[in-house]
C-alpha positions as CSV (number, residue, x, y, z in Angstrom):
1,M,-77.1,30.7,13.0
2,N,-76.6,32.3,16.4
3,E,-76.9,29.5,18.9
4,T,-77.9,30.2,22.5
5,K,-75.0,29.5,24.9
6,I,-75.3,26.9,27.7
7,K,-76.6,28.7,30.8
8,A,-75.5,27.8,34.3
9,H,-77.5,28.2,37.6
10,H,-75.8,27.5,40.9
11,E,-77.5,26.9,44.3
12,M,-76.0,26.2,47.7
13,E,-77.4,25.8,51.2
14,E,-75.6,24.3,54.2
15,R,-74.3,20.9,52.9
16,Y,-76.3,20.9,49.6
17,A,-75.0,22.2,46.3
18,R,-76.5,22.1,42.8
19,L,-75.5,23.3,39.4
20,V,-78.1,23.3,36.6
21,L,-76.9,23.5,33.1
22,E,-79.5,24.5,30.5
23,Y,-78.8,23.2,27.0
24,F,-80.4,24.3,23.7
25,S,-79.2,21.7,21.2
26,N,-78.3,18.0,21.1
27,E,-74.7,19.0,20.6
28,Q,-74.7,21.0,23.8
29,R,-76.3,18.1,25.7
30,K,-73.5,15.8,24.5
31,E,-70.9,18.4,25.3
32,I,-72.3,18.6,28.9
33,C,-72.5,14.8,29.2
34,D,-68.9,14.4,28.1
35,A,-67.6,17.2,30.4
36,V,-69.4,15.7,33.4
37,A,-68.0,12.2,32.7
38,E,-64.5,13.7,32.4
39,S,-64.9,15.6,35.7
40,I,-66.1,12.5,37.4
41,E,-63.1,10.5,36.2
42,L,-60.6,13.3,36.9
43,L,-61.8,14.1,40.4
44,D,-63.1,10.7,41.4
45,I,-66.4,12.2,42.6
46,A,-69.9,10.8,42.1
47,P,-72.6,13.5,42.3
48,S,-76.3,12.9,41.7
49,L,-77.2,13.6,38.0
50,I,-80.6,14.4,36.6
51,V,-81.2,15.1,33.0
52,T,-84.6,16.7,32.2
53,P,-85.6,17.1,28.5
54,K,-87.9,20.0,27.9
55,K,-89.0,20.6,24.4
56,N,-87.4,20.1,21.0
57,Q,-83.7,19.7,21.7
58,C,-83.7,21.8,24.9
59,G,-83.4,20.6,28.5
60,E,-81.6,20.8,31.8
61,Y,-78.7,18.8,33.2
62,S,-78.6,19.0,37.1
63,I,-75.6,18.0,39.1
64,E,-76.2,17.7,42.8
65,F,-74.2,17.1,46.0
66,H,-76.0,16.1,49.2
67,D,-74.2,16.1,52.5
68,D,-71.3,17.9,51.0
69,Y,-69.2,18.1,54.2
70,D,-65.9,18.3,52.4
71,Q,-67.3,20.8,49.8
72,E,-66.2,18.6,46.9
73,S,-68.8,20.3,44.8
74,H,-66.6,23.5,44.5
75,S,-63.8,21.8,42.6
76,F,-66.2,19.7,40.5
77,F,-68.3,22.7,39.5
78,E,-65.2,24.8,38.7
79,S,-63.8,22.0,36.6
80,L,-67.1,21.6,34.7
81,I,-67.5,25.4,34.1
82,K,-64.0,25.6,32.8
83,E,-64.4,22.6,30.5
84,L,-67.6,24.0,29.0
85,N,-66.1,27.4,28.5
86,I,-68.7,29.1,30.6
87,N,-67.7,32.5,32.0
88,P,-67.9,32.2,35.9
89,K,-69.3,35.7,36.0
90,E,-72.3,34.5,34.0
91,V,-73.3,31.8,36.5
92,D,-76.3,32.8,38.5
C-alpha cells in the first residue's frame, strides 16, 4: 500500500509562526506526537498545540508560537521536520 506522506504547511507573520502537519494514519499521528514531545524536551520550548481530527484516521497537528520575539520557532520547526524525515523543500 502506498501511504500518503505527512504534509507540512508553514506560516509566519511578524511575531507569529505556525507549522501545520497533516497526517493520514494513526501511525503518522503517533509519530508526530512523539516527535513534538521530543523537540519540546530537547529544546525546552512550549509552543501551543492543536490537534484537529478530520475523517477516518486523517487530521492536522498545529504547532504555534505567539509573540515569538526570540524566533524560537525556527529551531523547533527545523528539529521537528528533521525528526519526521520531511524534505524542507516540500514544506509550503
